[in-house]
C-alpha positions in Angstrom: 15.8 0.4 8.7 12.4 -1.2 8.4 10.3 -0.6 5.3 6.5 -0.5 5.4 3.8 0.4 2.8 0.1 1.0 3.4 -2.0 0.0 0.5 -5.7 0.6 -0.1 -7.6 -0.6 -3.2 -10.0 1.8 -4.9 -13.6 1.0 -4.0 -12.6 -1.1 -1.0 -12.6 -0.1 2.6 -9.7 -2.2 3.8 -6.1 -1.0 4.2 -3.1 -3.3 4.2 0.3 -2.9 5.9 3.1 -4.5 3.9 6.2 -5.2 6.0 9.1 -5.6 3.6 11.5 -7.0 6.1 9.2 -9.7 7.5 7.5 -10.3 4.1 4.1 -10.0 5.6 0.8 -8.3 4.7 -1.7 -7.6 7.5 -4.9 -5.5 7.7 -4.6 -2.0 9.2 -7.1 -1.6 11.9 -7.7 0.9 14.8 -6.5 -1.8 17.2 -3.3 -2.5 15.3 -2.5 1.2 15.1 -3.2 1.7 18.9 -0.8 -1.2 19.7 1.9 0.4 17.4 4.4 2.6 19.1 5.3 4.5 15.9 1.8 5.3 14.4 0.0 8.6 15.0 -3.3 8.1 16.6 -5.1 10.0 13.9 -3.3 8.2 11.0 -6.3 6.1 10.0 -8.7 9.0 10.1 -6.3 11.1 7.9 -5.9 8.2 5.4 -9.7 7.7 5.2 -10.3 11.4 4.7 -7.8 11.5 1.9 -9.4 8.4 0.3 -12.9 9.8 0.4 -11.8 13.0 -1.3 -10.0 11.1 -4.1 -6.5 12.0 -2.9 -3.8 9.6 -4.1 -0.5 9.6 -2.3 2.6 7.9 -3.7 5.8 8.3 -1.7 8.9 6.2 -2.1 7.3 3.9 -4.6 8.3 3.9 -8.3 5.9 1.2 -9.5 2.7 -0.4 -8.3 0.6 -2.8 -10.4 -2.9 -4.0 -9.6 -4.2 -7.1 -11.2 -7.1 -9.5 -10.8 -5.0 -12.6 -11.3 -1.3 -13.7 -11.3 -1.8 -16.4 -13.9 -1.1 -15.6 -17.5 0.6 -12.4 -16.7 3.1 -11.4 -19.4 5.6 -8.7 -19.6 7.8 -7.6 -22.5 10.6 -5.3 -22.5 12.4 -3.9 -25.5 15.8 -2.2 -25.5 16.8 -0.4 -28.7 20.4 0.5 -29.0 20.9 3.2 -31.7 
């Protein structure tokens, strides 16, 4: 089964479609939705309405990290066994 995510950054108008299987990220536009056989014709309007009212929807994602750069990123994990 294919997996897709639509991502929109706060303060930016663009939406992005992440296709996990093909490992691609493409802009979501009216034209791309019209050419899609699986997308509802009102999807973009509903997403934009939710974004303008401050609605945040997270479904099927357990972590998302936004960063301005990938260089110098550090992560630390600590496991304590009592």
